[in-house]
N, C-alpha and C positions, 0 to 999 in steps of 0.2 A: 745201641752207643752210636749210630749215625743219627737218626732221629735228635734224640737228647742235644749232639750237639749242634743240631741246627735250630733247634729251639732256645738253646744259649745264644746262638747267633743273631738269631730273629731279635730274641728280648734285647741283648744290646743295642742291634740297630735302632729298636726303638727308643731307646734310654737316649740315643744320643741323638736320634731325632727331636727328642723332647728336649733336651738339654739344648739344643742348636736352636728351636723354638723359642725357647724363654728367655735365651740371649740375643735374640735379632732386634730389628729395629722396625719390626712392623708393628701396625698400631695394636691395641688390645682387641677391639674387635677382631683383626685377620688374625690375632693369635688364637682367639677363641675359638674361632672357625676351624682353623689347621686342628686344634686341639681334639676339638670334637669328631672332625672330619678320620682324626688316627683312631679315636679313643671307639668308634664304631667297628673297627675291623676287630675287635675282640669283646665287644661289650653293645648288646644291640640293644637299640633304643628308638622310639619313633617321634616323641616329641623330648624336650629340654628346655628348660628356662631358669635363668638366675634372677633372683629376686634381691635387691640390696636397699637398704635402710638410708631414706632421704635425710639428709643433711640438717635440712630444712623444716621438714613436718614432722619429722621420728616416722614415719610409716613406710612400709614394705613398697617400695616400686621395682618394675620390670628394668632391669639391667639390659639383658640380651635375652633372646629367645629364637629357637630354632625346630623348624619342621621337615620331618625327615619320613621316608618309610610310610606308613599305613596313616600318618595323621597329615600328611602333607596336603591331601586334597580338601580337607574339610577343617582346616587349623583355626577357622571363626569360631567352628561349633565345640570343637574340642576340649577336654579336659587340660588346664593348665597348672592344678594343684596348688589355688589358691590360698585354700583352709588349711593344707596340709603346710602350708609355707609356715603358718603362722605358729604353728605346734612345733616346728623344727626351732623355730626361733625361741618360744617360751622353754623347752624343755632342753634346748641344745645338744641332741644328738641324733644321731639318724635312726628315722621312721620310715616304715614301708605300711604301704595301705595297698587292700586289695578291694577288688568290687565284692559287694554282698551280692548279687545275684551273678552267678558264673553259667558259660554256655550260650548267654544272649548272642541273638545273628547277627548284631549289629556291635562290629569288634569296638567302634569310637564309643559307645555305651558300656563296656568293662574297661577303664583305664587301671593299670597297674602302677603304683606311684612309688619312688624312692626319694627322699628327700635327707639331703646331707647339709648341716651346717657350715658355713664360709666365713672367715672373718669371725668367728668366733669369739675372741680374745680381745678384739678390737669396738671400738665405740659404735660403729658403725659397721652391725653382726647382718651377714644376708644367707641366704639359702640358693642351692643348687637343687634342683628338682629333674629326674630321669621319670619317663612317661612312656608305659608301654600300651599301648591297645590290644587287647582281648590275651593279654599274657606272652610268656608264662612268666611265672613267679620271679622275684629274684633272688637267686641262690646265695649262698655265704661266699662262694667265688666272685659273684656279680658285686655283690657287695664290698669285696675289698678293693676292686678293679674301681668302683664308682668311688672310695674313699681315697684312693689314690689321685682319682681325676679332679676329684672337689680340695686336695690340695695341691694340684697343681691352678686352678682354679682361682683358689685364695692370693696365690702368687702375680696373679696376672692381674687380679682385681686391685689388690693393694698396689701395685705399680699402677696403674690407673690414677687408683686415688692419692698415690703421691704425686704423678705428675700433674692432675689437677690442683693439689697445693699448693706445689713449686708453681706453679703458672701464676694462681692469686697470688702469692707472697710477690712474684716478681711485678704484675700488674700495680699490687700497692705501694711497691719499692719505686715505681712509675711513676704513679699519681702522684707520692709525697716528693719527689724530687721536682714534680713539673710546678706543685704547689709552694714549692720551698724555692724553685727559681723566680715563682710568678710573684711571691709575696718581694722577693729581692731586687724584682725588675720595677712592681708597681712602688716601691719604695722609693726607686731611683726616679721613675719618672712623675711622682707627686713632689718629690725634692725639687727637682729642676726648675719647673715652673713657678714653687712657689719661693724658691731661692730667687729669680728672677722678680717676681712681683714686691715680694716683702725689701730686697736690694734696690731697687728703683724707685720704690714709695718711699723709703727713706731718705734717700738723697733727695728728692724733691722736696721733703718735708725739711731740709734742714733749713736753717735758721742764717745761718755763719755765711750762706750763698745765695749770690741772684742769680738764678738761670733764666737764661735768655729764652724769647719763646720758640725757638727753631729747637733747641736744647731738651726744652720741656716737651714738645712735641714727640721728640724722637722716643724721650724715656717713657711718654703714655701709650704710641704706638707698639713698643716691647712689651709692657705690661698688658695691655689688651692681647697681643699676640698670644702670650702665656698663658691669659686669663683662658683665651679660648683652647688652648691645646690641652687646659686642665679641665676646661667643659668637656672637650672629647673623650677625655680618658675617662669621666664619671659616666657619660653616657657608654661608652665602650662596654664597662665593666656593668651598668644595668641592663642594654641592652644584652649582653651575654648570659646573665643570671636568667632574663625574662625567657630569651629562647630555649637555656638548657631548661627549665621547668614547664615549658608549654604554654607561658602566659604572656607571652608576646603577642599583640592583637594585630591583625591585619586588615585592614580596609581595600577591597579589593574592587577594581572599575576596569572598563577599558582602557588600554594602556598604549600609547604611540611609542615602541620603545627605541625608535629612530629619532625622535623630539626631545626625548628622555636623555638620551645622550649627547646629542648636541648643546641642551642645556646646560650640562655637566661640564664638559670641554668648554663651554664659552665662560662660565665661570671661574674654572680653574683659571683659563688666561686671563681672567682680571687678575688675579692674586701671582699667577707664575705664569708671565710671557712668554719665558724663556724655552717652557717647556713643548717639544715639538708632537706633534697630535696628526695623524693621518688618518683619515675617516674613508672608508670603502664599503658603503651601502648598496646593496642591492634595490631595485627600484619595488615601487606599488608592496610595502612591507606592510604585512596587516596588523592589524592591532592584538594582542594578547589580553587574556584578563591577570591581572596583577594589582598589588599594591606600590603605587609609584613612588611613593616615599621612600618606602624600603629598598626597591629595586635603585632610586637614585644615590642611596645608600652603598649597594656595592659596587655601582660605576665610581663612584666617588672615592673608596678605598680601593680601588683595583689602578685609578690614576693616581693616588696617592702614592701608593708601591711602587709604581713603575718610575715615579719623580724620585723616591728616595734610593732605591736601589740600582737605578739605571738612568741617572741625571741626563748625562750626556746623548743617552740614545733614543732613536727615534722609537715612539710609540704608536703603532697600529691598531685601530678598532675595526674590525669587518663585522656586517651583520647579512647575513644571508638566510633565505628559507630552507627550508625540507618540507617533504611532506606533512609531519605531525607537527613539528617543532620550529622555533626561532633560533637561528644559532649566532652567541656574540662571541668573538673573539677578541682577547687582547693580548697583542705580541710585542715584546721590545726585543732590541737585540743586545742587551746588556749581559752581566756576566754571568746568569743563569742561577739556577737550585743545583746543589748537588745532589745525584740519583739517591741517596741513600736519607735523604731528605724528604724526597718528595710525597713519599705514603704519611708523613705525619702532616704535612704543612699544611693543611686544613683543623687539626689538633687545638682544643683548646688550651693556651699559653704557650705553644711550641713556636720557638723562635729559632729560626739556621745560626749556628752558635756564628759561624764566620761573619754574617751579615748584621748582627747585633750589635756587634761591638760599632759598626759603622753609622748606624741611625735608630734613633729611639723608636721604642716600640712596647706593646704588649703581650703580643701575641694573639691577640683578641680577634682582630680586622678578617684575618680569611675563615676562621671558625665562622663569624656572625654572617661573611658572605655564604658559606655554604649551606647554616641552616637557614637564611632567608631565603635561598633559591630553592631548597627543597621543601621549604612551605607551601612555594609556587609550583610542586609537584615537578620541579626540574634537578637539573645536576650542572656541575662546576666541576672540573677536573684540569690538572696541569702537566705539562709538557715542558721539559727545561733541558737546555744543554749548556755548552759552554758558549755559544751563538745565541743565547738568547732564551727566554720565557715565555709563555703562550698558553692563556688561561682561555677555556673553554665552557661557555655557558648555553647548556638547551634548556630554552621553555618552551612549553606546549602551547598551541594556540586555545585561544578562549574557544569554547565549545560555540557558541554561535559567532563565529569573526566577522568582524565588517571589515570590507576592505577599504583603506585609506589611503590614497596616493599620497607620493612624499613630497607631492607639490603644494598639497594641501594645508601641509603640518605649519602650525602657528610660529 
């Protein structure tokens, strides 16, 4: 009577353990590991494997495998029940297999297999296979316990598939929202310059008014500026598409990054002399292997962003050497980027909501920057707070670095 009471108590404890396991926040792999660890207390096996139908190929793929006991030291050579898995799927029932020759000295040559269907009513059925090397045969009690374990495994695998499906839906929703936001943004960005161009062109063509030369010049400058904005927008769209599809062509040369940045800063000062920029370059900056036009595009974009989002702030550009990389930093003391958005700042079409109301943009610039830098086998990152934003670019040196002093730059 006492032994029966202990057995009942032990069974209840195990049931509670299983229930807590299934309702825990552990990953599906952690849950399976724990499930099979507990199962082995009452149900001996050496190896086990879960095969799951791949949603794309329709073939059985290994979802989870574990070696214990006698199969652990030679798991690469041991049987994993591949042929049995197909039979279980086809017949949709529990099947056991025993070796043709018994009593072999090598236990690994005598696999006793028990296969059970999981997710049998779903579109992506799977199989759970237990393996014993050298026996004994699976008893009726073993089969009942294995079936119960298979039912729990089905619940865990279904939860995994549901989590993956939910994640895909969320990703699709996120992409759909980004595309909708992009269409809205692009529509606005296209209408704005086109509106200016059409408006001022129509005004200049009016026959009932004679515009003086100064006014005509002002109107034409506005038309030119908006035409340039429209051209830049179209170029960003094309570059974004080429980079994403891997069709962007790069023309690599030995590049003087210090000279390249100075040229971009000088060009910016011609059209925006009020932008405050401070350069802090180490001496004897080596050349790197890169595409000067594409790198200039990155620096121009960062200069433009600083001008748009931190117009009154000082922009500091630092250039320093590390053992294997050249480091470029663009730092401003503007309002910064909220932390919740920093991980998405290089995502295609993404714009910080608070900043999108203050300045025009498509959400393509930083995406393009990241793609260009990564095509140079480098990296770009952002660190921002309420006191400002810092973009850090790391570019590897050319394999055969040619030392050129800063004084020799043209």
